[in-house]
C-alpha positions, 0 to 999 in steps of 0.5 A, a space after each residue: 499500499 502507498 503513503 497516498 492510498 494509506 492516507 485516503 484510507 479509513 484509518 489513515 484519514 483518522 490519524 490525519 485528523 488526529 494529528 492535524 485536530 492536536 495541531 489545530 488545538 494547540 494554535 486554538 490555546 495560543 488564541 484563546 490566551 493572546 485574543 482577549 489580551 489584544 495580542 497578535 497569535 503570529 508573533 512572538 513564538 510561543 513563551 511561558 506566561 510566567 518567566 517569558 522564556 521562548 519555547 523551543 519546539 520539541 517542548 511545545 508538541 501537541 498533547 504529547 509535550 504536556 504529557 512528558 513534562 507532567 503538566 510542568 514547565 520546563 523553564 520555571 515553576 510554571 504549572 501548565 493548566 490541564 485545560 491546554 491538554 484537554 482542548 488540544 485532546 478535544 480538537 483532535 477527537 473532533 477532527 479525527 471523527 470528521 475526517 473519518 466521516 468524510 473517508 465514508 461520505 466524501 462530501 467537501 463542502 460539509 467536511 470543510 465547513 465541519 472543521 472551521 465550524 468545530 474549531 470555532 465553536 471550541 474557540 468560543 467555549 474556551 475564551 467565553 468560560 474563562 474571560 466571559 467574552 466572545 470574541 468579534 473575530 469569532 463570531 461575525 468573523 464566523 458568520 461571514 466565513 458561513 456565508 461565503 463558505 455556503 455560496 462556495 459549497 452549497 452542499 453544506 446546505 444540502 443543495 442539489 439542483 441542476 444549476 450550479 449558479 441556483 445551488 450557490 445562489 441558494 447556499 448563500 440564501 439558506 446561510 443568510 436566512 440562517 443568520 438572520 432567524 438565529 441572531 434575531 431569534 435570540 435577540 428578542 428572547 434576550 430583550 423579553 427576558 430582560 423585561 422579565 428579570 429586570 436586568 440584562 439577561 444576554 449579551 451582544 456576544 451571543 446574539 453575534 455567536 447565533 448569527 454565526 451558528 445560523 450562518 453554518 447550519 441554517 435557520 433549523 440548526 440555529 433554532 435547535 441551538 437556541 433552545 438545545 444550548 438552553 437545555 443543555 446549560 440547565 441540565 449542566 448548571 442545575 446540578 452544579 448549583 444544588 451541589 454547590 449549595 449542598 457543600 456550602 450548607 446554606 452559607 454564602 459561597 463565593 466559589 459555588 454558583 448562585 441563582 441569580 449569578 451570571 453564567 456564559 451562555 455562550 458555550 451551551 449555544 456553540 456545544 449545541 451547533 456543534 452537536 447539530 452540525 456534526 451528528 444529529 442534523 438529519 435527526 433535527 431536520 427531520 423533526 422541523 419538517 414533519 412540524 412544518 407539514 403538519 402546520 400545512 395540513 392544519 392550514 389547508 384543512 
């Protein structure tokens, strides 16, 4: 078997995805650290956050360097957060899954869009959890990228007409509709929640993020991300709040979650969007299609 044949096989694609995903995860860590600080993601080269020493390439290998060094910097006493390793592993696993699926169902558009969208969503999760912000280059830049990719690869939105021009126009329209439906829906939900709670319920970053998710996933994916993200957040946060309350024995604890405390919503939107595009799109789309069919029949009869 030649190298080209191996790389094009299911095993080769899986290993390629894992390797490229680990590298992409390493770069994601750089972006997550530098972008909130307003620093360049290109220069200077990687350096220790504590002593500012440059990190040589052989001590900056994705996934492996953290394990070999036991989570410790080689230049000083700085302990490298476990988050860095987890991000690299998770991105590697997601890319490995997408590459392996591409080897089974070779469709370039969904493959390219899936890799870019997955990287963006994981970046949003990391930055929003740590800094409570969603950089515009992820949300607004991602929305523009989603529209352009949809026009270049109409198969992202499962369009297959006889005319290539119609496909490209349809892909762009589906992306724009998803962008508008996603951002507008969350905007009005935030307005209503603010009126009811008498305080700001959603940030502008979440609204912009929904534009990005809608641009890649269409309006069905955008709606799913809003309600799926809320459900996911409830399943994760409610047990944490209860456990924190029990551990504190009813006393105020700065480290435990409390009712009314501000928490980022972006990570749950991003995870729901990633879940839709990578795993359950066909199921969600068929559910929406059946619901539309019910409304059409009721309006006719």
